[in-house]
C-alpha atoms as one frame of an Amber mdcrd trajectory, in Angstrom:
protein
  29.590 -12.138  39.587  28.918  -8.028  40.512  26.508  -6.729  38.350  25.427
  -2.978  38.363  21.925  -2.556  36.772  20.155   0.478  35.264  17.185   0.147
  34.801  15.298   3.179  33.892  12.242   2.214  36.115  12.111   1.083  39.404
   9.742   2.239  41.891   6.527   2.661  39.263   3.486   0.197  38.788   4.875
  -0.807  35.233   6.239  -4.384  34.258   9.830  -3.250  33.811   9.520  -1.830
  37.208   7.996  -5.225  38.454  10.872  -6.883  36.939  13.776  -4.604  38.297
  12.228  -5.310  41.920  12.332  -8.675  41.756  15.985  -9.246  39.942  17.079
  -6.962  42.757  15.441  -8.741  45.942  16.666 -12.562  44.131  20.022 -11.435
  44.115  19.948 -10.276  47.663  18.260 -14.159  48.547  21.154 -15.748  46.492
  23.948 -13.265  47.630  24.720 -11.715  44.402  26.571  -8.036  44.310  23.856
  -6.228  42.074  23.951  -2.413  42.504  20.666  -0.871  41.171  20.847   2.495
  39.727  17.978   4.493  39.043  15.543   7.657  39.340  14.447   8.414  42.753
  15.171  10.900  45.738  18.837   9.249  47.245  18.558   6.938  49.744  21.697
   5.472  50.748  19.952   3.230  53.257  18.497   0.918  50.154  21.414  -0.370
  48.585  20.536   1.795  45.225  21.977   4.522  43.602  18.921   6.389  43.205
  19.248   9.685  41.788  16.269  12.795  40.492  14.942  13.835  37.085  14.727
  17.526  37.022  12.179  19.914  35.923  13.552  19.264  31.952  11.758  15.357
  32.675   8.472  15.119  30.097   6.297  11.733  30.538   6.641   8.769  28.293
   4.302   7.077  29.811   1.744   7.857  33.148   4.195   7.181  36.068   7.485
   7.109  33.700   9.684  10.253  31.878  12.515  11.126  30.558  14.908  13.952
  32.145  17.007  14.909  28.336  19.712  16.886  31.155  20.029  13.148  33.246
  24.031  12.903  32.189  24.522  15.174  34.585  24.708  12.490  36.919  27.314
  10.853  35.038  29.869  12.037  37.329  28.195  10.515  39.975  27.178   7.202
  38.614  30.886   6.944  37.112  32.535   7.423  40.839  30.306   4.833  42.506
  30.586   2.141  39.645  34.844   2.368  40.419  33.648   1.826  44.172  31.650
  -1.308  43.017  33.802  -2.595  40.139  31.365  -4.849  38.281  32.211  -7.650
  36.411  29.377  -6.286  33.868  27.052  -3.683  33.036  23.085  -4.358  32.629
  20.602  -1.617  31.065  16.971  -1.840  30.495  17.008   0.004  27.373  17.116
   3.543  25.478  16.580   5.254  28.174  18.043   8.421  30.065  19.829   5.984
  32.303  20.270   3.820  30.241  22.163   6.045  28.460  24.757   7.004  31.434
  25.089   2.748  31.431  26.029   2.569  27.846  28.410   5.476  27.603  30.355
   4.857  31.245  30.104   0.705  29.870  32.052   2.003  26.979  34.494   4.172
  28.666  35.588   1.583  31.747  36.215  -1.067  29.157  32.831  -3.317  30.804
  31.073  -5.848  29.337  27.383  -4.855  28.789  23.940  -6.539  28.127  21.040
  -4.849  27.144  17.607  -6.213  27.480  14.111  -5.463  25.575  11.606  -4.488
  27.907   9.264  -2.563  26.216   7.600  -2.832  22.387   8.246   1.144  21.835
   7.751   0.552  17.863   4.459  -0.882  17.744   3.525   2.275  20.255   4.712
   4.268  17.804   1.364   3.038  15.474  -0.762   2.182  18.250  -0.463   5.695
  19.569  -1.485   7.357  15.731  -4.590   9.180  15.036  -7.165   6.704  13.543
  -7.004   8.733  10.435  -3.468   8.070   9.463  -3.194   5.682   6.862  -1.955
   2.258   7.471   1.110   2.618   4.773   2.533   5.292   7.195   1.453   3.583
  10.621   3.936   0.689   9.380   6.461   3.452   8.313   6.713   5.075  11.579
   6.649   1.305  13.305   9.929  -0.146  11.207  11.547   3.219  11.285  11.454
   3.352  15.434  12.436  -0.512  15.404  15.088   0.783  13.493  17.004   3.537
  15.786  15.701   1.169  18.944  17.942  -1.919  17.097  21.415   0.497  16.271
  20.811   1.016  20.070  20.952  -2.597  20.612  23.473  -2.756  18.692  25.689
  -1.176  21.471  25.616  -4.302  24.182  27.884  -7.645  24.079  24.404  -9.238
  24.357  20.786  -8.799  24.055  18.336 -10.027  26.528  14.134 -10.392  25.135
  11.235 -12.501  27.375   9.993 -14.410  24.750  11.636 -16.745  21.843   9.657
 -14.689  19.122  10.715 -11.328  20.368  14.519 -12.530  21.125  14.767 -13.567
  17.292  13.897 -10.016  15.994  15.736  -8.326  18.299  19.291 -10.180  17.432
  18.509 -10.083  13.944  18.096  -6.116  14.520  21.153  -5.731  16.812  23.038
  -8.210  15.471  23.894  -9.644  18.483  23.707 -12.999  20.565  20.551 -13.272
  22.410  19.224 -15.228  25.304  15.882 -15.480  26.844  15.055 -12.594  30.095
  11.930 -14.665  31.534   9.837 -13.580  34.346   9.283 -15.439  37.752   6.693
 -15.528  40.331   5.546 -15.304  43.792   3.252 -18.498  44.566   3.113 -17.189
  47.752   1.835 -14.193  47.280   0.210 -15.293  43.966  -2.489 -17.732  45.431
  -5.868 -19.121  45.523  -5.916 -19.177  48.958  -6.671 -15.655  49.336  -9.592
 -15.960  47.223 -12.551 -14.473  49.617 -15.437 -17.247  50.580 -18.956 -17.122
  49.438 -21.081 -16.402  46.681 -20.973 -13.781  43.703 -21.585 -12.906  40.446
 -18.934 -14.312  37.875 -15.702 -11.624  37.869 -13.922 -11.269  34.516 -10.943
  -9.242  35.275  -8.165  -7.414  34.220  -5.438  -5.833  35.298  -3.491  -2.920
  33.271  -1.900   0.154  32.398  -5.287   1.551  30.965  -3.695   3.277  27.853
  -4.890   2.821  23.840  -1.453   1.053  23.318  -3.104  -1.997  25.924  -6.296
  -2.480  23.220  -8.012  -1.909  26.191 -10.956  -0.688  24.398 -11.747  -3.998
  23.510 -13.818  -4.736  27.053 -16.413  -3.256  25.601 -16.826  -5.486  23.066
 -16.945  -7.849  25.365 -18.948  -6.850  27.912 -21.055  -6.254  24.729 -20.544
  -9.591  23.082 -21.500 -11.501  26.603 -24.681  -9.869  26.967 -26.206 -10.616
  23.385 -25.029 -14.107  24.446 -28.134 -13.722  27.580 -25.193 -13.443  29.671
 -26.420 -11.132  32.832 -25.217 -11.525  36.187 -21.166 -10.610  35.777 -18.635
  -7.993  36.453 -15.890  -6.723  34.316 -13.262  -5.737  36.880 -10.572  -3.617
  36.073  -7.069  -3.393  37.822  -5.214  -0.376  37.485  -5.255   3.306  36.163
  -4.138   4.850  32.721  -5.329   7.796  30.444  -8.201   5.640  29.310 -10.120
   5.097  32.373 -12.546   7.604  32.388 -13.766   6.215  28.735 -13.882   2.794
  29.793 -15.587   3.999  32.966 -18.397   5.076  31.060 -18.719   2.600  28.443
 -18.617   0.084  30.937 -21.685  -0.963  32.116 -21.202  -4.003  33.995 -17.602
  -2.563  35.149 -16.070  -2.494  38.463 -13.026   0.120  38.706 -10.271  -0.531
  41.552  -7.501   1.547  40.233  -3.797   0.541  41.194  -3.903  -2.703  43.405
  -0.272  -3.765  45.216   0.989  -6.676  47.369  -1.883  -8.322  49.817  -4.685
  -6.161  48.122  -3.704  -7.017  44.671  -3.077 -10.808  45.131  -6.716 -10.556
  46.766  -8.190  -9.513  43.798  -6.608 -12.082  41.777  -8.166 -14.776  43.518
 -11.638 -13.049  43.669 -12.215 -13.211  39.721 -12.958 -16.424  37.641 -11.538
 -16.092  34.873  -8.720 -13.630  33.699  -8.523 -11.553  30.193  -6.056  -9.620
  28.611  -6.978  -8.003  25.290  -3.339  -6.472  24.305  -1.353  -7.025  21.223
   1.701  -5.126  22.441   3.302  -6.760  25.821   6.199  -8.435  25.762   6.068
 -11.034  28.204   2.800 -10.505  30.132   3.367 -10.477  33.718   0.214 -10.055
  34.944  -0.818 -12.900  33.320   1.790 -15.176  35.006   0.405 -13.627  38.628
  -3.168 -14.779  37.270  -2.460 -18.245  36.638  -0.765 -18.285  39.968  -3.933
 -17.097  41.717  -5.345 -20.286  39.755  -7.653 -18.396  37.714  -7.854 -20.043
  34.178  -6.361 -17.041  31.500  -7.637 -15.945  27.407  -4.664 -13.615  26.084
  -4.357 -12.810  22.085  -2.130 -14.512  19.667   0.225 -11.496  19.956   3.411
 -10.961  21.798   4.334 -12.743  24.543   1.415 -13.518  27.022   0.524 -16.729
  24.508   3.862 -18.149  25.391   2.516 -18.240  28.874  -0.252 -19.139  29.130
  -0.793 -23.136  28.040  -4.354 -23.476  25.566  -6.800 -25.768  26.386  -4.723
 -26.479  29.837  -4.408 -23.024  32.175  -6.195 -21.310  29.205  -6.710 -20.266
  25.884  -5.080 -18.191  23.512  -6.933 -16.576  20.736  -6.409 -16.295  16.863
  -8.455 -13.538  16.651 -11.163 -11.136  18.116 -13.893 -13.474  17.184 -11.738
 -16.209  18.839 -11.453 -14.148  21.745 -15.212 -13.905  22.586 -15.993 -16.888
  22.084 -13.196 -18.754  24.232 -13.930 -16.127  27.278 -17.924 -16.904  26.329
 -17.168 -20.786  26.651 -14.808 -20.417  29.910 -17.211 -17.677  31.447 -20.134
 -20.212  31.270 -18.800 -23.498  31.947 -18.192 -23.886  35.502 -16.134 -27.219
  35.495 -14.179 -26.538  32.023 -12.901 -23.359  34.615 -12.458 -25.380  37.648
  -9.595 -27.858  35.580  -8.130 -24.973  34.146  -7.752 -23.119  37.615  -6.368
 -25.937  39.335  -3.388 -26.468  35.418  -2.932 -22.887  36.136  -1.743 -22.879
  39.403   0.569 -26.352  38.996   1.720 -24.794  35.529   2.772 -21.228  37.760
   4.500 -23.397  40.420   7.510 -24.453  38.117   8.283 -20.768  37.650  10.298
 -19.149  39.889  12.742 -15.686  39.703  15.623 -17.813  40.597  15.060 -20.044
  37.884  14.758 -17.012  36.211  17.955 -15.520  37.500  20.375 -18.183  36.646
  19.365 -17.841  32.964  20.219 -14.197  33.146  23.483 -15.206  34.789  24.373
 -17.372  31.609  23.883 -13.968  29.717  26.611 -12.157  31.750  28.960 -14.801
  31.939  28.244 -15.138  27.937  28.824 -11.207  27.467  31.512 -11.660  29.474
  33.345 -14.346  27.301  32.407 -11.842  24.389  34.624  -8.683  25.596  37.497
 -11.131  26.814  37.402 -12.244  23.201  39.838 -10.593  20.488  37.130  -8.642
  18.551  37.807 -10.387  14.915  36.351 -13.947  17.211  33.845 -12.649  19.113
  30.587 -14.153  17.854  27.587 -11.616  16.356  24.601 -13.596  15.927  24.206
 -17.195  16.912  21.076 -18.729  17.429  18.564 -18.071  20.248  19.137 -21.610
  21.626  23.427 -20.543  22.672  24.478 -20.329  26.140  27.842 -19.115  27.693
  29.029 -23.271  27.743  28.722 -23.257  23.796  31.330 -20.202  23.774  34.878
 -20.479  22.917  36.616 -20.815  26.374  39.137 -17.715  26.726
């Protein structure tokens, strides 16, 4: 199978970019032809088709841009696609790059798979000023989800990182959905990277420091822990973003590393005693899985994808609400034996999660898209259950 992969983020520091890089690397290890089309300066030696954004590009995130004139690259992309001869096109969302992927999939009559990575509709609500009434906030979220769903209706098959979100995306797009989970490099992220020696308790998080990540909840957590009599601890914040300055000002026990990569990031994870992730908008939570692989139990919210990663009571806790989040974090912070038991279970759980398994699941979706496109329009399945596999589809 030959796959053309249109990703809106590849070189940046975010979950979409990380997933894109890992899929490309896994395809290379497996010998699967996998052409990456992404933004960047031309680099023929990489094997990717990298096309630069121009001066019209504007920031969607700190390190993520949208170029309304990016369509000027369509002819170059089409020429490369005709040479590569893909069996299926995969786009990561309604980006400038994704739009070209959709247009060319239609023109070349190729099956199209669209994956959902970011809850942009929830960002629409989170980023509104605090004075905006709840009704208008909810209306903005609904309108944004409707617009996103229209884009995903263009695909033959949709992908999402957890079962809850998959059902939502299937309903909105009226397309068959498949899970697109994430893997973790358990050689890079490992307890063995921990620096020996005694140190104060280290509670950490890895995140983009932005409003929609609920990052300021860390100040509430700090106040709670201190009110419970805990003073010998550090809150290690790994990452960067627009809210960093305010967070640095508010956290008395804060330690800010900025963005870390590779071995430096692996050591930072392993040096933690406890991982906290207060975000309510993440669709999966790669950083949670990396923490577990590093032998660090995690406390996450009951909203979004991370709750599907942590085995509550085993590799950490899924907190039902803010009060539970604070209480469970304190429980782990003050019980070394519990942390040790959960650390071992966290590592054991992560060892069963590989990118090869993830890629095999996605290949099932690719086959389903190819089968759907091969059927006459009246015979194409539109909205089966999330548990459907390619083996259940009508034979061509």
